[in-house]
C-alpha positions as CSV (number, residue, x, y, z in Angstrom):
1,M,-22.5,-21.0,51.3
2,H,-21.7,-24.5,52.6
3,Y,-20.4,-27.4,50.6
4,T,-20.8,-31.0,51.8
5,D,-19.3,-34.3,50.7
6,T,-20.3,-37.9,50.9
7,L,-18.7,-38.2,54.4
8,G,-20.3,-35.1,55.9
9,S,-23.5,-34.7,54.1
10,N,-25.1,-32.8,57.0
11,K,-23.8,-30.0,59.1
12,D,-25.4,-27.5,61.5
13,V,-24.9,-23.9,60.2
14,I,-25.5,-20.7,62.1
15,R,-26.3,-18.0,59.5
16,S,-26.1,-14.3,60.2
17,T,-28.1,-12.0,58.0
18,I,-25.7,-9.1,58.8
19,N,-23.6,-7.9,55.8
20,A,-25.0,-10.7,53.6
21,Q,-25.6,-8.3,50.6
22,T,-23.1,-5.5,51.2
23,L,-20.8,-6.4,48.3
24,W,-20.4,-4.1,45.3
25,I,-18.6,-3.8,41.9
26,E,-17.9,-1.0,39.4
27,F,-17.2,-1.3,35.7
28,Q,-15.9,1.6,33.7
29,L,-16.2,1.1,29.9
30,L,-13.7,3.0,27.7
31,D,-12.6,2.8,24.1
32,E,-9.0,2.6,22.9
33,Q,-8.6,6.4,23.1
34,G,-9.7,6.4,26.7
35,E,-13.0,8.0,25.9
36,P,-16.0,6.7,27.9
37,L,-18.8,4.5,26.4
38,S,-21.8,6.5,27.7
39,N,-25.5,5.9,27.8
40,L,-25.3,2.2,26.9
41,P,-28.0,-0.2,28.2
42,W,-26.6,-3.0,30.3
43,R,-27.8,-5.9,32.5
44,A,-26.0,-8.1,34.9
45,Q,-26.7,-11.7,36.1
46,N,-25.6,-14.1,38.8
47,E,-27.0,-17.2,40.2
48,A,-29.3,-15.2,42.5
49,T,-30.9,-13.4,39.5
50,R,-31.1,-16.6,37.4
51,T,-33.1,-18.4,40.2
52,A,-35.2,-15.2,40.6
53,Y,-34.0,-14.9,44.2
54,V,-33.3,-11.2,43.4
55,P,-34.3,-9.1,40.3
56,E,-31.9,-8.9,37.4
57,Y,-29.6,-5.8,37.6
58,G,-29.7,-3.3,34.8
59,G,-29.4,0.3,33.7
60,Q,-27.3,2.6,31.5
61,T,-23.7,3.6,31.6
62,D,-23.3,7.2,32.9
63,A,-21.3,10.0,31.3
64,Q,-18.1,8.5,32.5
65,G,-18.9,5.0,31.1
66,M,-19.5,3.8,34.7
67,I,-21.7,1.0,36.0
68,R,-22.0,0.5,39.8
69,I,-23.9,-2.4,41.3
70,E,-24.5,-2.7,45.0
71,G,-26.0,-5.3,47.3
72,L,-24.4,-8.2,45.6
73,H,-24.1,-11.8,46.9
74,R,-20.7,-13.4,46.9
75,L,-21.3,-15.0,43.5
76,P,-19.7,-14.8,40.1
77,L,-21.3,-11.9,38.1
78,T,-21.8,-11.6,34.3
79,L,-22.1,-8.3,32.5
80,L,-24.1,-8.1,29.2
81,M,-24.5,-5.1,26.9
82,A,-27.4,-4.5,24.5
83,V,-25.8,-5.3,21.2
84,E,-27.2,-2.7,18.8
85,P,-26.4,0.4,20.8
86,L,-23.0,-1.0,21.6
87,A,-22.1,-1.9,18.0
88,E,-23.4,1.4,16.7
89,L,-21.3,3.4,19.2
90,L,-18.2,1.3,18.7
91,Q,-18.3,1.8,14.9
92,G,-17.8,5.5,15.4
93,R,-14.8,5.2,17.7
94,R,-11.2,5.2,16.5
95,L,-8.4,2.7,17.2
96,R,-5.2,3.5,19.0
97,A,-2.4,4.0,16.6
98,E,-0.1,1.2,17.7
99,R,-1.3,-2.5,17.7
100,P,0.1,-5.4,19.7
101,E,1.3,-7.1,16.4
102,P,1.4,-10.7,17.7
103,P,3.2,-13.1,15.5
104,R,1.0,-15.3,13.3
105,P,1.0,-18.9,14.6
106,G,2.8,-21.4,12.4
107,V,1.5,-24.6,10.9
108,A,2.1,-26.7,14.1
109,D,1.5,-23.8,16.5
110,R,-1.8,-24.0,18.4
111,T,-1.7,-20.4,19.6
112,P,-5.0,-18.8,18.8
113,L,-4.9,-16.4,15.9
114,Y,-6.8,-13.8,17.9
115,G,-5.5,-14.2,21.4
116,P,-5.7,-11.8,24.3
117,Q,-3.8,-8.5,24.1
118,R,-0.3,-8.9,25.5
119,P,0.1,-7.6,29.1
120,D,1.2,-4.0,29.8
121,F,0.7,-3.0,26.2
122,S,-2.2,-0.5,26.6
123,P,-1.7,2.9,28.3
124,I,-5.3,2.5,29.7
125,E,-4.2,-0.8,31.4
126,Q,-1.1,0.9,32.9
127,Q,-3.3,3.7,34.4
128,A,-5.9,1.2,35.7
129,V,-3.3,-0.9,37.4
130,A,-1.5,2.1,38.9
131,A,-4.8,3.2,40.4
132,G,-5.4,-0.3,41.9
133,H,-8.2,-1.2,39.6
134,G,-8.8,-4.4,37.6
135,Y,-8.4,-4.3,33.9
136,Q,-9.7,-6.3,30.9
137,Y,-9.4,-5.8,27.1
138,L,-12.5,-6.9,25.4
139,R,-14.1,-7.1,21.9
140,V,-17.7,-6.5,21.1
141,G,-18.5,-10.2,20.9
142,Q,-17.3,-10.7,24.5
143,L,-19.8,-8.2,25.9
144,C,-22.9,-8.2,23.7
145,D,-26.0,-10.3,24.6
146,Q,-26.9,-11.5,21.1
147,R,-26.0,-11.4,17.4
148,P,-25.9,-7.9,15.9
149,T,-27.4,-6.8,12.6
150,F,-24.7,-6.1,10.0
151,D,-25.1,-3.5,7.3
152,P,-24.0,-4.4,4.7
153,P,-24.8,-8.0,5.6
154,L,-22.1,-10.6,6.0
155,A,-21.2,-12.8,2.9
156,D,-21.9,-15.8,5.1
157,P,-24.5,-15.1,7.7
158,D,-23.5,-18.0,9.8
159,E,-19.8,-17.0,9.9
160,L,-19.3,-14.1,12.3
161,P,-16.1,-12.0,12.0
162,A,-13.6,-14.1,14.1
163,F,-11.7,-11.2,15.6
164,H,-14.6,-9.2,16.9
165,F,-16.7,-12.3,18.0
166,P,-14.4,-14.8,19.7
167,D,-17.4,-15.8,21.9
168,R,-20.1,-17.3,19.7
169,T,-22.4,-18.0,22.7
170,F,-22.9,-14.3,23.5
171,G,-22.4,-15.2,27.1
172,G,-21.1,-11.7,28.2
173,F,-18.2,-10.9,30.5
174,T,-17.9,-12.8,33.8
175,L,-15.9,-12.0,37.0
176,D,-15.6,-14.5,39.8
177,A,-16.7,-13.6,43.4
178,E,-13.2,-12.7,44.5
179,Q,-13.2,-9.8,42.1
180,L,-16.1,-8.0,43.8
181,N,-15.6,-4.9,45.9
182,R,-13.4,-3.4,43.2
183,R,-13.5,-1.2,40.1
184,H,-12.8,-2.9,36.8
185,V,-11.7,-0.9,33.8
186,L,-13.0,-2.5,30.6
187,E,-11.2,-1.3,27.4
188,V,-13.4,-2.2,24.5
189,C,-12.0,-2.5,21.0
190,P,-14.0,-0.4,18.5
191,L,-16.0,-2.2,15.9
192,R,-13.8,-1.2,12.9
193,A,-12.0,-2.7,9.9
194,W,-8.8,-1.8,8.0
195,S,-8.8,0.1,4.8
196,L,-5.7,0.8,2.6
197,V,-4.6,4.5,2.7
198,L,-5.2,5.7,-0.8
199,H,-5.7,9.2,-2.1
200,H,-7.6,9.9,-5.3
201,Q,-5.6,13.0,-6.4
202,P,-3.7,14.1,-9.5
203,Q,-0.6,14.8,-7.3
204,Y,2.0,12.1,-6.5
205,S,1.4,10.3,-3.2
206,L,4.0,8.2,-1.5
207,A,1.2,6.3,0.3
208,N,-0.4,5.4,-3.0
209,A,3.0,4.3,-4.5
210,Y,3.7,2.0,-1.5
211,N,0.2,0.4,-1.1
212,L,-0.4,0.0,-4.9
213,G,3.0,-1.4,-5.2
214,L,2.0,-4.1,-2.7
215,M,-1.2,-4.6,-4.5
216,S,0.8,-5.2,-7.7
217,I,2.7,-7.9,-5.8
218,L,-0.6,-9.4,-4.5
219,A,-1.8,-9.7,-8.1
220,Y,0.9,-12.4,-8.6
221,S,-0.5,-14.6,-5.8
222,R,-1.4,-18.1,-6.8
223,K,-2.8,-19.0,-3.3
224,E,-6.2,-20.5,-2.8
225,P,-8.8,-17.9,-1.6
226,A,-8.7,-19.2,2.0
227,D,-4.9,-19.4,2.2
228,L,-2.6,-16.8,3.7
229,G,-1.2,-14.7,0.9
230,S,-4.3,-14.6,-1.4
231,A,-6.2,-11.4,-2.2
232,E,-9.4,-12.8,-0.7
233,Q,-7.6,-13.7,2.6
234,F,-6.0,-10.3,2.7
235,F,-9.1,-8.2,2.2
236,L,-11.7,-10.4,3.9
237,Q,-9.7,-11.7,6.8
238,Q,-6.6,-9.7,7.5
239,C,-8.4,-6.4,7.1
240,Q,-10.8,-7.5,9.8
241,D,-8.1,-8.5,12.3
242,L,-7.4,-5.4,14.3
243,S,-4.7,-7.0,16.5
244,R,-2.1,-6.7,13.7
245,T,-1.3,-4.7,10.6
246,P,-2.4,-6.4,7.3
247,R,0.6,-7.7,5.3
248,V,1.3,-8.9,1.8
249,W,3.5,-11.9,1.4
250,D,6.1,-12.1,-1.4
251,D,8.5,-15.1,-1.4
252,G,8.4,-15.3,2.4
253,E,8.8,-11.5,2.9
254,A,5.9,-10.0,4.8
255,W,5.3,-6.3,3.8
256,P,3.2,-4.3,6.2
257,C,0.5,-2.2,4.5
258,L,-0.3,1.5,5.3
259,V,-3.8,1.2,6.7
260,T,-6.4,3.3,8.5
261,D,-9.4,2.1,10.5
262,V,-13.0,2.6,9.2
263,P,-16.4,1.7,10.6
264,F,-17.0,-2.0,10.2
265,G,-19.9,-1.2,7.9
266,Q,-17.4,0.4,5.5
267,R,-15.1,-2.7,5.4
268,Y,-14.0,-4.6,2.2
269,T,-17.1,-6.7,1.4
270,Q,-15.9,-8.1,-2.0
271,A,-12.5,-9.5,-3.1
272,L,-12.0,-11.9,-5.9
273,T,-9.1,-13.2,-8.0
274,L,-9.9,-14.2,-11.6
275,D,-7.6,-16.1,-14.0
276,T,-8.6,-16.8,-17.6
277,G,-6.3,-19.8,-17.4
278,K,-8.7,-21.3,-14.8
279,A,-11.9,-20.4,-16.7
280,D,-14.2,-23.1,-18.1
281,P,-12.8,-23.7,-20.6
282,P,-9.3,-22.3,-19.8
283,E,-8.1,-19.7,-22.2
284,G,-4.9,-17.6,-22.2
285,N,-3.2,-16.5,-18.9
286,T,-4.6,-13.1,-17.9
287,Q,-5.0,-12.7,-14.1
288,F,-6.3,-9.9,-12.0
289,F,-8.1,-9.3,-8.7
290,F,-10.5,-6.6,-7.5
291,A,-11.6,-5.5,-4.0
292,I,-14.4,-3.2,-3.1
293,N,-15.4,-1.3,0.1
294,A,-17.6,1.6,0.9
295,S,-15.3,4.2,-0.8
296,Q,-12.8,2.3,-3.0
297,V,-12.8,0.1,-6.0
298,L,-9.3,-1.4,-6.4
299,V,-8.1,-3.5,-9.4
300,G,-4.7,-5.1,-9.6
301,W,-3.4,-6.7,-12.8
302,R,-0.8,-9.4,-12.7
303,G,2.4,-8.9,-14.7
304,T,4.5,-11.3,-16.7
305,E,5.3,-14.7,-15.2
306,M,8.8,-15.5,-16.5
307,G,8.0,-19.2,-16.8
308,G,4.8,-18.7,-18.8
309,L,5.1,-18.7,-22.6
310,T,1.7,-17.1,-22.9
311,D,2.7,-14.0,-21.1
312,L,6.0,-13.7,-23.0
313,G,4.0,-14.1,-26.2
314,T,1.7,-11.3,-25.2
315,D,4.6,-9.0,-24.5
316,A,6.2,-9.8,-27.8
317,T,3.1,-9.2,-29.9
318,F,3.6,-5.5,-30.1
319,R,2.1,-4.8,-33.6
320,P,0.1,-1.5,-33.2
321,V,-3.6,-1.8,-33.8
322,K,-6.6,0.4,-33.5
323,P,-7.4,1.2,-29.8
324,E,-10.6,-0.7,-29.7
325,V,-11.9,-3.6,-27.6
326,Q,-14.2,-5.9,-29.5
327,A,-15.7,-7.7,-26.5
328,Q,-19.2,-6.6,-26.0
329,C,-20.5,-5.6,-22.5
330,D,-24.0,-5.1,-21.3
331,S,-23.0,-2.1,-19.1
332,K,-23.7,1.6,-19.0
333,A,-20.5,2.4,-20.9
334,P,-19.5,1.1,-24.3
335,C,-16.5,-1.2,-24.6
336,A,-14.9,0.2,-27.8
337,G,-13.0,3.4,-28.2
338,L,-10.0,3.3,-25.8
339,A,-8.7,6.5,-27.4
340,P,-10.0,8.7,-30.2
341,E,-7.0,8.0,-32.4
342,G,-3.6,6.4,-32.5
343,S,-2.8,2.7,-31.8
344,V,-2.4,0.2,-28.9
345,H,-0.1,-2.8,-28.4
346,L,-1.8,-5.8,-30.0
347,G,-0.8,-8.3,-27.3
348,F,-1.9,-6.1,-24.4
349,R,-5.2,-5.3,-26.1
350,D,-5.9,-8.9,-26.8
351,A,-5.0,-10.0,-23.3
352,F,-7.4,-7.4,-21.8
353,E,-10.1,-8.2,-24.3
354,L,-9.9,-11.9,-23.3
355,A,-10.4,-11.1,-19.7
356,R,-13.3,-8.7,-20.5
357,R,-15.0,-11.4,-22.6
358,I,-14.7,-14.2,-20.1
359,Y,-15.4,-12.1,-17.0
360,T,-17.9,-9.7,-18.4
361,K,-20.0,-9.6,-15.3
362,D,-17.1,-8.7,-13.1
363,L,-15.3,-6.2,-15.3
364,C,-18.4,-4.6,-17.0
365,K,-21.0,-4.8,-14.2
366,T,-19.5,-5.2,-10.7
367,I,-16.5,-3.0,-11.1
368,L,-18.1,-0.5,-13.4
369,D,-21.3,-0.1,-11.3
370,D,-19.3,0.5,-8.1
371,A,-16.9,2.8,-9.8
372,F,-19.7,5.3,-10.5
373,D,-19.9,6.5,-6.9
374,K,-16.6,5.3,-5.5
375,E,-12.9,6.1,-6.1
376,L,-11.3,3.8,-8.7
377,F,-7.7,2.7,-8.3
378,I,-5.9,0.5,-10.8
379,C,-2.3,-0.8,-10.5
380,G,0.0,-3.4,-12.0
381,H,3.6,-4.3,-12.6
382,S,5.2,-5.0,-16.0
383,L,2.5,-6.5,-18.2
384,G,0.1,-5.8,-15.4
385,G,0.8,-2.1,-15.7
386,A,0.1,-2.2,-19.4
387,L,-3.2,-4.1,-18.8
388,G,-4.0,-1.6,-16.1
389,L,-3.5,1.3,-18.5
390,V,-5.8,-0.4,-21.1
391,H,-8.4,-1.0,-18.3
392,A,-8.1,2.7,-17.2
393,A,-8.5,3.8,-20.8
394,S,-11.8,1.8,-21.0
395,L,-13.1,3.5,-17.9
396,K,-12.2,7.1,-18.5
397,A,-15.6,8.3,-17.5
398,Q,-15.1,6.7,-14.0
399,K,-12.0,8.8,-13.4
400,P,-9.5,6.0,-12.6
401,L,-6.2,6.7,-10.9
402,I,-3.4,4.4,-11.9
403,Y,0.1,3.6,-10.5
404,T,2.3,1.2,-12.5
405,Y,5.8,-0.3,-12.0
406,G,8.2,-1.2,-14.7
407,M,5.5,-1.1,-17.4
408,P,6.3,-1.3,-21.1
409,R,5.1,1.2,-23.7
410,T,1.4,0.5,-24.4
411,F,-0.1,3.2,-26.6
412,T,1.3,5.2,-29.5
413,L,1.7,9.0,-29.1
414,K,-1.6,10.0,-30.7
415,A,-3.5,7.6,-28.4
416,V,-1.6,8.9,-25.4
417,Q,-2.6,12.4,-26.2
418,G,-6.2,11.4,-26.1
419,L,-5.7,9.8,-22.6
420,S,-4.1,12.8,-20.9
421,E,-7.0,13.2,-18.4
422,I,-6.2,9.9,-16.7
423,P,-3.8,10.6,-13.7
424,H,-1.0,8.0,-14.0
425,F,2.3,7.6,-12.2
426,R,4.7,5.1,-13.6
427,H,7.7,3.9,-11.7
428,V,11.0,3.0,-13.4
429,N,14.0,1.3,-11.6
430,D,17.1,2.8,-13.2
431,I,18.2,0.6,-16.1
432,D,15.2,-1.7,-16.1
433,L,14.9,-2.6,-19.8
434,I,11.2,-3.3,-20.0
435,P,10.1,0.3,-20.0
436,S,12.1,0.7,-23.2
437,V,9.9,-1.8,-25.2
438,P,8.2,-2.1,-27.6
439,P,11.3,-0.9,-29.5
440,E,11.1,2.0,-31.9
441,A,14.6,1.9,-33.3
442,A,14.6,5.4,-34.9
443,L,12.9,7.0,-32.0
444,D,15.2,5.3,-29.4
445,N,18.2,6.4,-31.3
446,Y,16.9,9.9,-31.5
447,L,16.2,9.9,-27.7
448,Y,19.6,8.4,-26.9
449,D,21.3,11.1,-29.1
450,L,19.4,13.7,-27.2
451,Y,19.4,12.5,-23.6
452,G,21.8,9.5,-23.5
453,P,20.9,6.5,-21.4
454,L,18.1,8.4,-19.7
455,G,16.3,8.6,-23.0
456,T,16.3,4.9,-23.7
457,T,16.8,2.8,-20.6
458,L,14.3,4.7,-18.5
459,G,11.7,4.9,-21.3
460,F,12.5,8.6,-21.6
461,T,12.6,10.3,-18.2
462,W,10.6,13.4,-19.3
463,S,7.3,12.8,-21.0
464,L,7.4,12.5,-24.8
465,L,4.4,14.8,-24.8
466,Q,6.8,17.7,-23.9
467,L,8.6,17.3,-27.2
468,T,7.3,19.1,-30.2
469,A,5.2,17.1,-32.6
470,S,7.6,17.7,-35.4
471,Q,10.4,16.1,-33.5
472,V,8.5,13.0,-32.6
473,F,6.1,12.4,-35.6
474,R,9.0,12.2,-38.0
475,H,9.3,8.7,-36.6
476,G,5.6,8.0,-37.5
477,D,3.3,7.4,-34.6
478,P,5.7,5.8,-32.2
479,F,4.9,3.8,-29.0
480,C,5.5,6.1,-26.0
481,H,4.8,6.3,-22.3
482,H,1.7,7.7,-20.7
483,G,1.7,9.6,-17.4
484,E,4.2,11.1,-15.0
485,I,7.4,9.3,-14.1
486,A,8.8,8.4,-10.7
487,M,12.2,6.8,-11.0
488,F,14.9,5.2,-8.9
489,F,18.1,6.6,-10.4
490,K,21.6,5.6,-9.7
491,A,23.5,8.9,-9.7
492,E,27.2,8.8,-10.4
493,Q,29.9,11.4,-10.5
494,H,32.8,11.5,-13.0
495,M,36.1,13.3,-13.4
496,E,37.0,15.1,-16.6
497,L,40.4,15.7,-18.3
498,R,41.5,19.3,-18.4
499,G,44.6,20.2,-20.2
500,S,44.8,23.8,-19.2
501,Q,44.2,25.9,-16.1
502,Y,42.8,28.8,-18.1
503,P,39.0,28.9,-18.5
504,A,39.3,30.3,-22.1
505,Y,41.2,27.2,-23.2
506,R,39.2,24.8,-21.1
507,N,36.0,25.8,-22.7
508,K,37.1,25.6,-26.4
509,E,38.9,23.0,-28.5
510,G,39.5,25.7,-31.0
511,L,38.1,29.0,-31.9
512,G,34.4,28.7,-32.6
513,A,34.4,25.0,-31.9
514,P,32.2,23.5,-29.1
515,Y,34.0,22.1,-26.1
516,R,33.8,18.4,-25.6
517,T,34.3,16.8,-22.2
518,T,36.7,13.8,-22.0
519,I,35.9,11.7,-18.9
520,T,38.9,10.0,-17.2
521,R,37.3,8.0,-14.5
522,R,34.2,7.3,-12.4
523,L,34.3,8.3,-8.7
524,Q,33.7,5.7,-6.0
525,E,30.6,7.1,-4.2
526,K,27.2,6.5,-5.8
527,A,23.6,7.3,-4.6
528,K,20.3,5.8,-5.5
529,L,17.8,8.7,-5.8
530,Y,14.0,8.6,-5.7
531,L,13.0,11.2,-8.3
532,V,9.5,12.5,-8.9
533,P,9.9,15.5,-11.3
534,S,6.2,16.5,-11.0
535,L,6.8,17.5,-7.4
536,S,8.9,20.4,-8.7
537,P,7.8,21.6,-12.2
538,E,10.5,24.3,-12.1
539,D,13.3,21.7,-11.5
540,D,12.1,19.4,-14.2
541,P,13.2,21.5,-17.2
542,R,16.5,22.4,-15.4
543,A,17.3,18.7,-15.1
544,E,16.2,18.0,-18.6
545,Q,18.4,20.8,-20.0
546,A,21.4,19.7,-17.9
547,Q,21.1,16.1,-19.0
548,Q,20.8,17.2,-22.7
549,R,23.8,19.5,-22.4
550,L,25.8,16.8,-20.6
551,T,25.0,14.3,-23.4
552,T,26.0,16.7,-26.2
553,S,29.1,17.9,-24.3
554,L,30.8,14.4,-24.1
555,T,33.4,13.2,-26.5
556,A,32.4,10.1,-28.5
557,G,35.0,8.0,-26.6
558,S,33.7,9.2,-23.2
559,R,30.1,8.7,-24.1
560,D,30.6,5.2,-25.4
561,R,32.7,4.1,-22.5
562,Y,30.8,5.7,-19.5
563,F,27.3,6.1,-20.9
564,P,26.7,3.2,-23.3
565,P,23.2,2.4,-24.5
566,F,21.4,0.5,-21.7
567,S,24.4,1.0,-19.5
568,N,25.6,-2.3,-21.0
569,P,29.4,-2.3,-21.4
570,K,29.5,-6.0,-22.4
571,T,28.0,-6.5,-25.8
572,G,25.2,-9.1,-25.8
573,R,24.7,-9.1,-22.1
574,V,21.2,-8.1,-21.0
575,V,22.0,-6.0,-18.0
576,G,19.0,-4.5,-16.3
577,I,16.5,-7.3,-16.6
578,F,17.0,-8.2,-12.9
579,K,16.1,-4.7,-11.9
580,H,12.6,-5.4,-13.3
581,F,11.1,-7.5,-10.6
582,M,8.8,-6.0,-7.9
583,S,11.2,-7.3,-5.3
584,E,13.6,-4.7,-6.7
585,Y,11.0,-1.9,-6.9
586,Q,9.3,-2.2,-3.5
587,P,12.4,-1.7,-1.2
588,Y,13.0,1.8,-2.5
589,I,9.4,2.9,-1.9
590,H,9.4,1.2,1.6
591,N,12.6,2.8,2.7
592,Q,11.6,6.2,1.3
593,L,8.4,6.0,3.3
594,L,10.4,5.2,6.4
595,E,12.8,8.1,5.7
596,C,10.0,10.6,5.2
597,L,8.3,9.6,8.5
598,D,11.4,10.7,10.4
599,P,14.2,12.3,8.3
600,E,16.2,13.0,11.5
601,R,16.0,9.5,12.9
602,D,19.0,8.2,14.8
603,P,20.8,6.3,13.4
604,L,20.1,7.5,9.9
605,L,19.1,5.0,7.3
606,E,21.9,3.7,5.1
607,R,20.3,5.4,2.0
608,Q,20.6,8.8,3.8
609,V,24.3,8.2,4.8
610,Q,25.1,7.2,1.2
611,R,23.5,10.4,-0.2
612,Q,25.5,12.4,2.3
613,K,28.8,10.8,1.1
614,F,27.8,11.4,-2.5
615,A,27.0,15.1,-1.9
616,Q,30.3,15.5,-0.1
617,Q,32.1,13.8,-3.0
618,M,30.4,16.3,-5.4
619,L,31.6,19.2,-3.3
620,E,35.2,18.0,-3.0
621,H,35.5,17.3,-6.8
622,S,33.4,20.1,-8.2
623,E,36.4,21.8,-9.9
624,R,37.2,18.6,-11.9
625,A,33.6,17.3,-12.6
626,P,31.8,17.7,-15.9
627,T,29.8,20.9,-15.4
628,Y,26.4,19.7,-16.6
629,E,26.7,16.4,-14.8
630,L,27.3,18.3,-11.6
631,L,24.4,20.6,-12.3
632,R,22.1,17.7,-13.1
633,N,23.1,15.8,-9.9
634,R,22.4,18.9,-7.8
635,V,19.0,19.2,-9.3
636,F,18.4,15.5,-8.7
637,L,19.4,15.8,-5.0
638,D,17.0,18.8,-4.7
639,L,14.2,16.6,-6.2
640,Q,15.1,13.8,-3.8
641,S,14.6,16.2,-0.8
642,L,11.1,17.0,-1.9
643,L,9.7,13.5,-1.3
644,G,8.3,14.6,2.1
645,Q,5.7,16.7,0.2
646,A,4.3,13.4,-1.2
647,L,3.1,12.5,2.3
648,H,1.4,15.9,3.1
649,I,-2.1,14.7,2.2
650,T,-1.7,11.5,4.3
651,R,-0.5,13.5,7.3
652,T,-3.5,15.9,7.1
653,S,-6.3,13.4,6.3
654,E,-8.5,11.8,9.0
655,G,-6.6,9.0,10.5
656,G,-3.5,9.6,8.4
657,A,-1.1,10.5,11.2
658,E,-2.1,7.4,13.1
659,A,-1.7,5.3,10.0
660,L,1.9,6.5,9.5
661,Q,2.7,6.0,13.2
662,R,1.3,2.5,13.0
663,F,3.3,1.7,9.9
664,D,6.5,3.0,11.5
665,V,6.1,0.5,14.3
666,A,4.8,-2.4,12.2
667,A,7.8,-2.0,9.8
668,S,10.1,-2.4,12.9
669,L,12.3,0.3,11.5
670,R,14.0,-2.4,9.4
671,P,15.0,-1.0,6.0
672,R,14.8,-3.3,3.1
673,Y,18.0,-3.9,1.0
674,E,18.4,-1.4,-1.9
675,K,20.8,-2.2,-4.7
676,T,22.8,1.0,-5.1
677,Y,25.8,-0.5,-6.9
678,G,24.1,-3.3,-8.8
C-alpha cells in the first residue's frame, strides 16, 4: 500500500507477490463463565471483501468457540455474528457473580453510563493476557449484524436496551491491521436481565425480607418515571444494566438489591407507579406501584407520609366496618368479601377502595390476570402494610405472599381467622408504636398485664390466634395482627435484690405467697436481636412462657420503673415513633443478611461483637439476674442464631449462591448503623 501527497503524487513501486496474503487471525468467543460460544454463524469483512477483490469470509465457530481466518491482506478486519443464533445462545448463559460496579456518573459528569469494563477485572482477561492473546469484553450489540427480534417485544420498538446495544449501527467488531497474526479472546456478555431474588414460600426468607423492604421504600418515591429513584427507572432501566447491581435510593442512601440474572425474554416488562392524588380528577392520596416479569407480580403500597393530612386521617379513621369493598371490577374474581366475617379498619378499607375504583384496569385486570399464572408478592410499610394486607385479602385465590414493616392492626380477630391461608410476615422494630394501633384499651391492658411491654408496644409478639377465644373475645371482636412476626428486639439484663442467700427464703416472701422480684438496676450491655419465632416452633412457647412468668414475677415498683407501658418513662412523651421509619427497619435486615453470608468474617460486625458482650454479661451475672428474664434472653439468643436457616432456599436455588456473592461485594461489607441503645 502506498500513500501519496500533493508534492509527490507519483512514485515508482516494485511490488512483490510473495507473502502478500499470508496474514491470519484467530477469535475465540467465550461467555462470562469461560464457556465457548459454539456453532454460531459468522462473517468477516475488510476493504478487499467490500470491493469484491476477495470473497467475504464466513463459517461457524467450532466446539471451542474458535474462528480462524487465513490469507488476509494487511487491512482492518470486521467480525459480524448472525444476530438470532447469537441472541438465543446468550440468553441461556449465566453471568459471572461479581460485577465491575462502576460509579454512576453525576449530573455534570460526561462519563458514559455503560462504559467499557474496567481493565484487569475479568479472570478471562487475566488468562488471555498471560497467554499473550488479545482481549475484548463485548456485548451482543457490538457483534451482531442486525436488530434482533425480541419476545416479548420492547415497549418502544425504536428504543433498544442501551446496555446490550451500545452500537446502534450494527457495525460489528473491528480490529486494525496491526492486530493481525494474533489470537483475540472475545468475552461476550450474556443477553440477560436482573430479577429480584424472591421465594414464594410459607417459611420466612431473609432474601424476601430484604428485597421487599427495599420495595416498600421504593413505594415512597415521588420521582418522575424517567428519573433515577423511580420504580419505572429501577425495573425498566437498572434491571437491564448488567454492569452494576440495581439499587434503591432513599434520602441519598443507595441500597443494593439482591438480584439474580434471568434470560432477557424474562425481564421486567411492566412497571408503573399510580397515585390517586394525581388522577384526573385528583382524589385522596393512595399510592402504589406494580412490576411484572415472566415469573413475578410485585405490588408495593406506600405508607403514611408524615406531612400529608390525608394519610393521617386515613390512619385515624379506625372504626371497624364490614370487610367488603364496594368498588366493582370487571375481572374474573369478585371485589367484595375480604373475609367471611369480622371487621376491617374503615380508613384502610376506604383508601384501598379508592385506588381500586380509580385504577380498576390496573388492579383488577393487569395485576389480577398476571397473578393467575405467576407468583404474587405484596409489601408495604406502615399504612402501606395495611393496604397491602387488604389487597392480599382481596386476592386470596391468587395465593399472595406478603411482607410488611411497622404496620398497624388492620382486621379484627374474626376476620383474621378467615385469612389464615395468606402467608404474611410482619416486621416490628422494638418499641415502634404504630403496630399497637388502632387501640383497644381493654385488650391492650390485658396483654400488658400478661406479657408486659412485649404485649403492647410490639403489637403482641406471639399471635393473638394462639390465645383461647374465651380470653380474647371477652373484649368483643378486637383489632389484632395477622401473620407471623419478625422483630428487632432490644434485649436488656437486670439485677434483682436478694435479701437472703438461702434458696428457700429467696423464693418466697412468706409461706404460700408467690415470690416477687425487685429489680435494683439495669446492666450496661444491651443487644439488638433479630427474632423470627416461626424458625423454631419449639422455642416460641418457651419464650412466651418465660416472658409471661417474668412479667408476673415482678413487684409493682420494679415493673413500673423498668418495664413501663410503651417503654416510656416520661409521661406524655411519645417515645418509639422515630423507630417507625423504614430508615430504622432496613439497616437491621441489611446487616443480618451480611452476617449470615459470612458469620465468621474478620473483623466481626459490630452487632456480633455486641451480642458476645451481652452473652458474657448474662453469664457473669446469672446468679443475680431475674430467673425468667435470663431464660427468656437465652431463648432469644438461640432464636437469633437460627437466622442462617432463612437463607437456605436462596443458597440452594438456581443462581442463588451467585446472587449472595454479588450482594456481598456490592454492599462493600459496609454495615448500616443500627440503633441498639436508642
